[in-house]
Phi, psi and omega in degrees: 000326181297317181293330178297319178297319180293321178296314179297317180298317180295316179299316180293321179291323176294318177299320178295315180297317178296318179296325181287314189265341184248311184246150174254095188255000179085224186285349179299328180299314183288328176295316178297319179297314180296316179297321177296317180293318179298316179297321179294315180295317179297320178297318179290324179293319179293323179294318180291326180289333178282332181280342183277000000 
């Protein structure tokens, strides 16, 4: 499950980067950035809770 969060985070961050540098899509860029960060934080939180 942890790798799934990282895969989703990477896909969203790549989409955000492409949207920023290639396309001008408006607020969708910031939504992708926030979703990528949330997915990364959730993945790290789940990993830390299993180690405790």
